[in-house]
Steps between C-alpha positions, in 0.01 A plus 500: 500500500727422794809546277372839388444611859847377595653697211305812595608461863864459395478804273340713771764388750776603259338838437461556875869419557600743224284775648643440846854521362408819318356657817802391704726642228303825522543514877873440471506755219346761729782445752772508233341802332478685831873442555571598138301824526642592843854463369405684177354801678783504755753508216328775300374698799781472754803415289392704193585216261366514141174302485621262226794390720285490812246267338776251408633484857157486662378236253794276598414531871138404428614212279712338774215525751252362245724206411532364852136560595369347176733201523393410852146638531333524158643198322621303807802406292754262657766512227835504682724669241373847576768671290370346175146588590597853601677548165182397319294734719755778447487448122121535503537803728763651269255483212239645737742780590551577131125515455472709816763751386366528144137531606580745781695720258216482245233584755694789656619659175234412243175416673507745791764728339616598847748384760298650785458294815139421408589386147786292636280335765216430253750358252653272766157364596398422141836355402520289817174323414609442140836349598338298782302295246816425300695398811227270633452311175871469425592382850206262526593329173880507536667578832265308729394231252830394345693512829292275726 
């Protein structure tokens, strides 16, 4: 009985740690996403840059912010060779960017059939949540697990 309780306690502790990492990752994601969206809307609104180019630039800005905050805050990662870790994070983010671009295009042109500001904003919100899940799982199991 005591072994069973110990196993349950260990399992619950692991689940709690995973949830805490997920919530920290979400908090960091909000900061990175805010930077991403601010740059995105500045580029399309002030600089009149095509939205598909703007999303690539803004996504990169958010990615850099997310990397450093997740490394130090979410995963408390002490790995010294930051360049290797950043390359792994960037690779995951590059796949995320591809998903972001493809899904954004699909939502704007096929689902909403409009490139109005409202359709663009709604598409960004939906796509951001979809890509967020990919980025969390990929970084948790590669970038911040392999490079410890």
